[in-house]
Jmol script that loads the backbone (N, CA, C; Angstrom):
load data "model"
ATOM      1  N   MET A   1     -33.723 -91.274  22.087  1.00  0.00           N
ATOM      2  CA  MET A   1     -33.607 -90.080  22.909  1.00  0.00           C
ATOM      3  C   MET A   1     -32.175 -89.567  22.870  1.00  0.00           C
ATOM      4  N   ASP A   2     -32.025 -88.274  22.721  1.00  0.00           N
ATOM      5  CA  ASP A   2     -30.707 -87.666  22.746  1.00  0.00           C
ATOM      6  C   ASP A   2     -30.307 -87.376  24.173  1.00  0.00           C
ATOM      7  N   GLY A   3     -29.389 -88.150  24.711  1.00  0.00           N
ATOM      8  CA  GLY A   3     -28.939 -87.923  26.084  1.00  0.00           C
ATOM      9  C   GLY A   3     -30.064 -88.200  27.068  1.00  0.00           C
ATOM     10  N   MET A   4     -29.680 -88.459  28.272  1.00  0.00           N
ATOM     11  CA  MET A   4     -30.668 -88.726  29.317  1.00  0.00           C
ATOM     12  C   MET A   4     -30.707 -87.533  30.264  1.00  0.00           C
ATOM     13  N   THR A   5     -31.240 -86.419  29.779  1.00  0.00           N
ATOM     14  CA  THR A   5     -31.296 -85.214  30.577  1.00  0.00           C
ATOM     15  C   THR A   5     -32.505 -85.262  31.501  1.00  0.00           C
ATOM     16  N   THR A   6     -32.264 -85.049  32.762  1.00  0.00           N
ATOM     17  CA  THR A   6     -33.334 -85.031  33.742  1.00  0.00           C
ATOM     18  C   THR A   6     -33.516 -83.613  34.245  1.00  0.00           C
ATOM     19  N   ARG A   7     -34.733 -83.110  34.146  1.00  0.00           N
ATOM     20  CA  ARG A   7     -35.034 -81.782  34.662  1.00  0.00           C
ATOM     21  C   ARG A   7     -35.364 -81.902  36.145  1.00  0.00           C
ATOM     22  N   LEU A   8     -34.713 -81.075  36.956  1.00  0.00           N
ATOM     23  CA  LEU A   8     -34.931 -81.073  38.396  1.00  0.00           C
ATOM     24  C   LEU A   8     -35.694 -79.812  38.792  1.00  0.00           C
ATOM     25  N   ASN A   9     -36.625 -79.965  39.681  1.00  0.00           N
ATOM     26  CA  ASN A   9     -37.320 -78.818  40.265  1.00  0.00           C
ATOM     27  C   ASN A   9     -36.697 -78.572  41.629  1.00  0.00           C
ATOM     28  N   ILE A  10     -36.020 -77.422  41.754  1.00  0.00           N
ATOM     29  CA  ILE A  10     -35.331 -77.085  42.990  1.00  0.00           C
ATOM     30  C   ILE A  10     -35.695 -75.661  43.397  1.00  0.00           C
ATOM     31  N   SER A  11     -35.245 -75.289  44.574  1.00  0.00           N
ATOM     32  CA  SER A  11     -35.396 -73.920  45.055  1.00  0.00           C
ATOM     33  C   SER A  11     -33.998 -73.338  45.199  1.00  0.00           C
ATOM     34  N   MET A  12     -33.801 -72.156  44.639  1.00  0.00           N
ATOM     35  CA  MET A  12     -32.501 -71.496  44.732  1.00  0.00           C
ATOM     36  C   MET A  12     -32.715 -70.106  45.314  1.00  0.00           C
ATOM     37  N   ASN A  13     -32.235 -69.907  46.537  1.00  0.00           N
ATOM     38  CA  ASN A  13     -32.448 -68.638  47.254  1.00  0.00           C
ATOM     39  C   ASN A  13     -33.926 -68.268  47.286  1.00  0.00           C
ATOM     40  N   GLY A  14     -34.780 -69.263  47.506  1.00  0.00           N
ATOM     41  CA  GLY A  14     -36.204 -69.031  47.634  1.00  0.00           C
ATOM     42  C   GLY A  14     -36.974 -68.971  46.333  1.00  0.00           C
ATOM     43  N   GLU A  15     -36.286 -69.073  45.202  1.00  0.00           N
ATOM     44  CA  GLU A  15     -36.939 -69.023  43.893  1.00  0.00           C
ATOM     45  C   GLU A  15     -37.038 -70.439  43.327  1.00  0.00           C
ATOM     46  N   ALA A  16     -38.251 -70.846  42.970  1.00  0.00           N
ATOM     47  CA  ALA A  16     -38.439 -72.166  42.363  1.00  0.00           C
ATOM     48  C   ALA A  16     -37.911 -72.114  40.935  1.00  0.00           C
ATOM     49  N   ILE A  17     -36.976 -73.011  40.627  1.00  0.00           N
ATOM     50  CA  ILE A  17     -36.421 -73.062  39.279  1.00  0.00           C
ATOM     51  C   ILE A  17     -36.398 -74.503  38.792  1.00  0.00           C
ATOM     52  N   GLU A  18     -36.243 -74.647  37.492  1.00  0.00           N
ATOM     53  CA  GLU A  18     -36.079 -75.959  36.879  1.00  0.00           C
ATOM     54  C   GLU A  18     -34.701 -75.959  36.233  1.00  0.00           C
ATOM     55  N   THR A  19     -33.949 -77.031  36.433  1.00  0.00           N
ATOM     56  CA  THR A  19     -32.591 -77.091  35.896  1.00  0.00           C
ATOM     57  C   THR A  19     -32.277 -78.502  35.435  1.00  0.00           C
ATOM     58  N   ASP A  20     -31.330 -78.619  34.526  1.00  0.00           N
ATOM     59  CA  ASP A  20     -30.834 -79.939  34.142  1.00  0.00           C
ATOM     60  C   ASP A  20     -29.393 -80.113  34.629  1.00  0.00           C
ATOM     61  N   ALA A  21     -28.928 -79.184  35.498  1.00  0.00           N
ATOM     62  CA  ALA A  21     -27.572 -79.270  36.057  1.00  0.00           C
ATOM     63  C   ALA A  21     -27.487 -80.480  36.983  1.00  0.00           C
ATOM     64  N   PRO A  22     -26.513 -81.363  36.754  1.00  0.00           N
ATOM     65  CA  PRO A  22     -26.406 -82.565  37.583  1.00  0.00           C
ATOM     66  C   PRO A  22     -25.722 -82.337  38.927  1.00  0.00           C
ATOM     67  N   THR A  23     -24.911 -81.267  39.026  1.00  0.00           N
ATOM     68  CA  THR A  23     -24.151 -81.017  40.259  1.00  0.00           C
ATOM     69  C   THR A  23     -24.306 -79.564  40.686  1.00  0.00           C
ATOM     70  N   LEU A  24     -23.914 -79.303  41.925  1.00  0.00           N
ATOM     71  CA  LEU A  24     -23.960 -77.942  42.446  1.00  0.00           C
ATOM     72  C   LEU A  24     -23.100 -77.009  41.598  1.00  0.00           C
ATOM     73  N   GLN A  25     -21.890 -77.444  41.249  1.00  0.00           N
ATOM     74  CA  GLN A  25     -21.014 -76.581  40.447  1.00  0.00           C
ATOM     75  C   GLN A  25     -21.629 -76.284  39.089  1.00  0.00           C
ATOM     76  N   ALA A  26     -22.226 -77.271  38.444  1.00  0.00           N
ATOM     77  CA  ALA A  26     -22.864 -77.051  37.143  1.00  0.00           C
ATOM     78  C   ALA A  26     -24.014 -76.055  37.269  1.00  0.00           C
ATOM     79  N   LEU A  27     -24.761 -76.140  38.356  1.00  0.00           N
ATOM     80  CA  LEU A  27     -25.857 -75.204  38.588  1.00  0.00           C
ATOM     81  C   LEU A  27     -25.323 -73.784  38.762  1.00  0.00           C
ATOM     82  N   LEU A  28     -24.283 -73.630  39.564  1.00  0.00           N
ATOM     83  CA  LEU A  28     -23.706 -72.306  39.791  1.00  0.00           C
ATOM     84  C   LEU A  28     -23.229 -71.689  38.482  1.00  0.00           C
ATOM     85  N   LEU A  29     -22.540 -72.474  37.673  1.00  0.00           N
ATOM     86  CA  LEU A  29     -22.055 -71.974  36.386  1.00  0.00           C
ATOM     87  C   LEU A  29     -23.221 -71.612  35.470  1.00  0.00           C
ATOM     88  N   ALA A  30     -24.253 -72.450  35.440  1.00  0.00           N
ATOM     89  CA  ALA A  30     -25.407 -72.197  34.582  1.00  0.00           C
ATOM     90  C   ALA A  30     -26.148 -70.925  35.001  1.00  0.00           C
ATOM     91  N   ARG A  31     -26.098 -70.605  36.288  1.00  0.00           N
ATOM     92  CA  ARG A  31     -26.796 -69.422  36.799  1.00  0.00           C
ATOM     93  C   ARG A  31     -25.906 -68.172  36.808  1.00  0.00           C
ATOM     94  N   GLY A  32     -24.679 -68.288  36.265  1.00  0.00           N
ATOM     95  CA  GLY A  32     -23.824 -67.122  36.086  1.00  0.00           C
ATOM     96  C   GLY A  32     -22.941 -66.755  37.269  1.00  0.00           C
ATOM     97  N   TYR A  33     -22.767 -67.675  38.205  1.00  0.00           N
ATOM     98  CA  TYR A  33     -21.890 -67.381  39.336  1.00  0.00           C
ATOM     99  C   TYR A  33     -20.436 -67.561  38.936  1.00  0.00           C
ATOM    100  N   GLU A  34     -19.598 -66.629  39.360  1.00  0.00           N
ATOM    101  CA  GLU A  34     -18.153 -66.716  39.150  1.00  0.00           C
ATOM    102  C   GLU A  34     -17.602 -67.572  40.295  1.00  0.00           C
ATOM    103  N   LEU A  35     -17.084 -68.754  39.956  1.00  0.00           N
ATOM    104  CA  LEU A  35     -16.682 -69.703  40.995  1.00  0.00           C
ATOM    105  C   LEU A  35     -15.567 -69.196  41.888  1.00  0.00           C
ATOM    106  N   LYS A  36     -14.807 -68.208  41.428  1.00  0.00           N
ATOM    107  CA  LYS A  36     -13.742 -67.646  42.258  1.00  0.00           C
ATOM    108  C   LYS A  36     -14.285 -66.577  43.205  1.00  0.00           C
ATOM    109  N   GLY A  37     -15.558 -66.248  43.067  1.00  0.00           N
ATOM    110  CA  GLY A  37     -16.163 -65.218  43.906  1.00  0.00           C
ATOM    111  C   GLY A  37     -16.281 -65.660  45.361  1.00  0.00           C
ATOM    112  N   ALA A  38     -16.545 -64.703  46.215  1.00  0.00           N
ATOM    113  CA  ALA A  38     -16.680 -64.967  47.646  1.00  0.00           C
ATOM    114  C   ALA A  38     -18.142 -65.271  47.960  1.00  0.00           C
ATOM    115  N   PHE A  39     -18.458 -66.522  48.080  1.00  0.00           N
ATOM    116  CA  PHE A  39     -19.796 -66.919  48.489  1.00  0.00           C
ATOM    117  C   PHE A  39     -19.760 -68.343  49.006  1.00  0.00           C
ATOM    118  N   ALA A  40     -20.791 -68.711  49.733  1.00  0.00           N
ATOM    119  CA  ALA A  40     -20.899 -70.049  50.306  1.00  0.00           C
ATOM    120  C   ALA A  40     -22.228 -70.651  49.870  1.00  0.00           C
ATOM    121  N   CYS A  41     -22.281 -71.971  49.864  1.00  0.00           N
ATOM    122  CA  CYS A  41     -23.497 -72.669  49.437  1.00  0.00           C
ATOM    123  C   CYS A  41     -23.935 -73.682  50.482  1.00  0.00           C
ATOM    124  N   ALA A  42     -25.245 -73.822  50.591  1.00  0.00           N
ATOM    125  CA  ALA A  42     -25.829 -74.852  51.445  1.00  0.00           C
ATOM    126  C   ALA A  42     -26.933 -75.534  50.641  1.00  0.00           C
ATOM    127  N   ILE A  43     -27.079 -76.819  50.868  1.00  0.00           N
ATOM    128  CA  ILE A  43     -28.171 -77.575  50.264  1.00  0.00           C
ATOM    129  C   ILE A  43     -28.973 -78.173  51.412  1.00  0.00           C
ATOM    130  N   ASN A  44     -30.257 -77.846  51.445  1.00  0.00           N
ATOM    131  CA  ASN A  44     -31.156 -78.335  52.495  1.00  0.00           C
ATOM    132  C   ASN A  44     -30.597 -78.044  53.886  1.00  0.00           C
ATOM    133  N   ASN A  45     -30.127 -76.815  54.064  1.00  0.00           N
ATOM    134  CA  ASN A  45     -29.595 -76.320  55.337  1.00  0.00           C
ATOM    135  C   ASN A  45     -28.263 -76.941  55.738  1.00  0.00           C
ATOM    136  N   SER A  46     -27.599 -77.656  54.839  1.00  0.00           N
ATOM    137  CA  SER A  46     -26.284 -78.231  55.132  1.00  0.00           C
ATOM    138  C   SER A  46     -25.231 -77.542  54.272  1.00  0.00           C
ATOM    139  N   PHE A  47     -24.245 -76.933  54.946  1.00  0.00           N
ATOM    140  CA  PHE A  47     -23.149 -76.278  54.247  1.00  0.00           C
ATOM    141  C   PHE A  47     -22.431 -77.278  53.346  1.00  0.00           C
ATOM    142  N   VAL A  48     -22.100 -76.857  52.120  1.00  0.00           N
ATOM    143  CA  VAL A  48     -21.348 -77.702  51.189  1.00  0.00           C
ATOM    144  C   VAL A  48     -19.994 -77.036  50.962  1.00  0.00           C
ATOM    145  N   PRO A  49     -18.896 -77.636  51.452  1.00  0.00           N
ATOM    146  CA  PRO A  49     -17.566 -77.053  51.236  1.00  0.00           C
ATOM    147  C   PRO A  49     -17.246 -76.933  49.747  1.00  0.00           C
ATOM    148  N   ARG A  50     -16.575 -75.868  49.382  1.00  0.00           N
ATOM    149  CA  ARG A  50     -16.250 -75.585  47.975  1.00  0.00           C
ATOM    150  C   ARG A  50     -15.611 -76.775  47.243  1.00  0.00           C
ATOM    151  N   PRO A  51     -14.681 -77.539  47.867  1.00  0.00           N
ATOM    152  CA  PRO A  51     -14.090 -78.669  47.138  1.00  0.00           C
ATOM    153  C   PRO A  51     -15.109 -79.745  46.745  1.00  0.00           C
ATOM    154  N   GLN A  52     -16.276 -79.763  47.385  1.00  0.00           N
ATOM    155  CA  GLN A  52     -17.290 -80.767  47.066  1.00  0.00           C
ATOM    156  C   GLN A  52     -18.252 -80.312  45.969  1.00  0.00           C
ATOM    157  N   TRP A  53     -18.211 -79.043  45.571  1.00  0.00           N
ATOM    158  CA  TRP A  53     -19.159 -78.535  44.581  1.00  0.00           C
ATOM    159  C   TRP A  53     -19.182 -79.341  43.280  1.00  0.00           C
ATOM    160  N   PRO A  54     -18.015 -79.725  42.728  1.00  0.00           N
ATOM    161  CA  PRO A  54     -18.056 -80.454  41.444  1.00  0.00           C
ATOM    162  C   PRO A  54     -18.736 -81.819  41.539  1.00  0.00           C
ATOM    163  N   GLU A  55     -18.681 -82.457  42.715  1.00  0.00           N
ATOM    164  CA  GLU A  55     -19.236 -83.807  42.848  1.00  0.00           C
ATOM    165  C   GLU A  55     -20.609 -83.830  43.503  1.00  0.00           C
ATOM    166  N   ARG A  56     -21.024 -82.729  44.152  1.00  0.00           N
ATOM    167  CA  ARG A  56     -22.273 -82.748  44.927  1.00  0.00           C
ATOM    168  C   ARG A  56     -23.465 -82.791  43.976  1.00  0.00           C
ATOM    169  N   ALA A  57     -24.075 -83.977  43.875  1.00  0.00           N
ATOM    170  CA  ALA A  57     -25.217 -84.183  42.978  1.00  0.00           C
ATOM    171  C   ALA A  57     -26.455 -83.475  43.517  1.00  0.00           C
ATOM    172  N   LEU A  58     -27.265 -82.989  42.595  1.00  0.00           N
ATOM    173  CA  LEU A  58     -28.529 -82.352  42.943  1.00  0.00           C
ATOM    174  C   LEU A  58     -29.672 -83.332  42.760  1.00  0.00           C
ATOM    175  N   GLN A  59     -30.719 -83.139  43.550  1.00  0.00           N
ATOM    176  CA  GLN A  59     -31.918 -83.958  43.439  1.00  0.00           C
ATOM    177  C   GLN A  59     -33.125 -83.040  43.396  1.00  0.00           C
ATOM    178  N   SER A  60     -34.171 -83.502  42.727  1.00  0.00           N
ATOM    179  CA  SER A  60     -35.392 -82.725  42.683  1.00  0.00           C
ATOM    180  C   SER A  60     -35.867 -82.469  44.106  1.00  0.00           C
ATOM    181  N   GLY A  61     -36.285 -81.246  44.374  1.00  0.00           N
ATOM    182  CA  GLY A  61     -36.736 -80.879  45.704  1.00  0.00           C
ATOM    183  C   GLY A  61     -35.664 -80.248  46.570  1.00  0.00           C
ATOM    184  N   ASP A  62     -34.397 -80.279  46.123  1.00  0.00           N
ATOM    185  CA  ASP A  62     -33.330 -79.661  46.904  1.00  0.00           C
ATOM    186  C   ASP A  62     -33.576 -78.164  47.061  1.00  0.00           C
ATOM    187  N   ARG A  63     -33.153 -77.644  48.215  1.00  0.00           N
ATOM    188  CA  ARG A  63     -33.212 -76.210  48.463  1.00  0.00           C
ATOM    189  C   ARG A  63     -31.782 -75.705  48.570  1.00  0.00           C
ATOM    190  N   ILE A  64     -31.372 -74.914  47.598  1.00  0.00           N
ATOM    191  CA  ILE A  64     -30.015 -74.374  47.548  1.00  0.00           C
ATOM    192  C   ILE A  64     -30.037 -72.942  48.033  1.00  0.00           C
ATOM    193  N   ASP A  65     -29.172 -72.644  48.979  1.00  0.00           N
ATOM    194  CA  ASP A  65     -29.026 -71.276  49.467  1.00  0.00           C
ATOM    195  C   ASP A  65     -27.605 -70.818  49.168  1.00  0.00           C
ATOM    196  N   ILE A  66     -27.492 -69.654  48.544  1.00  0.00           N
ATOM    197  CA  ILE A  66     -26.193 -69.092  48.217  1.00  0.00           C
ATOM    198  C   ILE A  66     -26.067 -67.799  49.022  1.00  0.00           C
ATOM    199  N   VAL A  67     -25.006 -67.743  49.815  1.00  0.00           N
ATOM    200  CA  VAL A  67     -24.788 -66.601  50.702  1.00  0.00           C
ATOM    201  C   VAL A  67     -23.570 -65.848  50.208  1.00  0.00           C
ATOM    202  N   THR A  68     -23.759 -64.556  49.952  1.00  0.00           N
ATOM    203  CA  THR A  68     -22.653 -63.708  49.518  1.00  0.00           C
ATOM    204  C   THR A  68     -22.431 -62.624  50.566  1.00  0.00           C
ATOM    205  N   PRO A  69     -21.165 -62.227  50.750  1.00  0.00           N
ATOM    206  CA  PRO A  69     -20.905 -61.161  51.722  1.00  0.00           C
ATOM    207  C   PRO A  69     -21.437 -59.827  51.212  1.00  0.00           C
ATOM    208  N   ILE A  70     -21.862 -59.003  52.135  1.00  0.00           N
ATOM    209  CA  ILE A  70     -22.320 -57.652  51.786  1.00  0.00           C
ATOM    210  C   ILE A  70     -21.244 -56.681  52.227  1.00  0.00           C
ATOM    211  N   THR A  71     -20.782 -55.864  51.276  1.00  0.00           N
ATOM    212  CA  THR A  71     -19.735 -54.900  51.594  1.00  0.00           C
ATOM    213  C   THR A  71     -20.304 -53.493  51.519  1.00  0.00           C
ATOM    214  N   GLY A  72     -19.590 -52.581  52.055  1.00  0.00           N
ATOM    215  CA  GLY A  72     -20.040 -51.187  52.040  1.00  0.00           C
ATOM    216  C   GLY A  72     -20.624 -50.792  53.372  1.00  0.00           C
ATOM    217  N   GLY A  73     -21.130 -49.577  53.437  1.00  0.00           N
ATOM    218  CA  GLY A  73     -21.658 -49.137  54.723  1.00  0.00           C
ATOM    219  C   GLY A  73     -22.543 -47.949  54.588  1.00  0.00           C
TER     220      GLY A  73
END
end "model"
wireframe off; spacefill off
backbone 0.3
color backbone group
């Protein structure tokens, strides 16, 4: 087997997705998020501070919510 890639079934902002990203930061990058952007993340209703993104491991069944500010009026 080439590498031990595990596919995870997670929910991201209410959308069921499959990913092989091992961490929250890897998932964000894979989904096209600019890490310097203004947004916050929660996993299973628990806020994840930005410094923990690189180490925060994902598990199948996790529910990731990404909150971005809305500007304009």
